[in-house]
C-alpha positions as CSV (number, residue, x, y, z in Angstrom):
1,M,0.3,0.0,-0.1
2,N,2.9,2.3,-0.9
3,S,1.4,3.3,-3.8
4,P,-1.1,6.3,-4.6
5,V,-2.7,4.8,-7.2
6,V,-3.5,1.6,-4.7
7,A,-4.7,3.9,-1.5
8,L,-6.8,6.4,-2.8
9,P,-9.5,3.9,-3.6
10,Y,-9.1,2.4,-0.9
11,L,-9.7,5.7,0.8
12,I,-12.7,6.6,-1.2
13,L,-14.4,3.3,-0.5
14,W,-13.2,3.7,3.2
15,I,-14.9,7.1,3.5
16,A,-18.0,5.8,1.4
17,L,-18.7,2.9,3.7
18,M,-18.2,5.8,7.0
19,R,-20.8,8.1,5.7
20,A,-23.7,5.1,4.7
21,L,-22.7,4.0,8.3
22,L,-23.3,7.2,10.2
23,V,-26.6,7.9,7.5
24,S,-27.9,4.7,9.1
25,A,-27.1,5.3,12.7
26,A,-28.6,9.1,12.1
27,I,-25.6,10.6,13.2
28,L,-25.5,12.5,9.6
29,P,-28.2,13.6,7.4
30,A,-29.5,11.7,4.0
31,T,-28.0,14.0,1.6
32,C,-29.4,14.6,-2.3
33,A,-26.4,13.1,-4.2
34,R,-27.4,15.2,-7.5
35,C,-27.4,18.4,-5.4
36,G,-26.0,17.8,-1.9
37,L,-28.8,19.1,-0.1
38,R,-31.5,17.4,2.7
39,F,-34.4,15.7,1.8
40,E,-35.7,17.0,5.2
41,R,-35.3,20.4,6.8
42,A,-33.9,20.1,10.1
43,E,-34.7,24.4,11.0
44,L,-37.7,26.7,9.9
45,G,-36.9,28.0,6.3
46,E,-34.0,25.5,5.1
47,T,-33.6,24.8,1.8
48,V,-34.0,21.2,0.6
49,C,-33.8,18.9,-2.3
50,S,-36.0,19.6,-4.9
51,C,-35.0,17.5,-7.6
52,R,-37.5,14.7,-7.9
53,R,-40.0,17.7,-8.4
């Protein structure tokens, strides 16, 4: 694992798996893959994803 060519995909996979675990544990909010906004409001007036409309 000395080569960055091997280490970078492994690191990206690890980050994606950790994000999925944190979202499923409700520690992080679920976000839209297209726009990056939340699906539901946490506070009044917050913008939410409208990609599915």
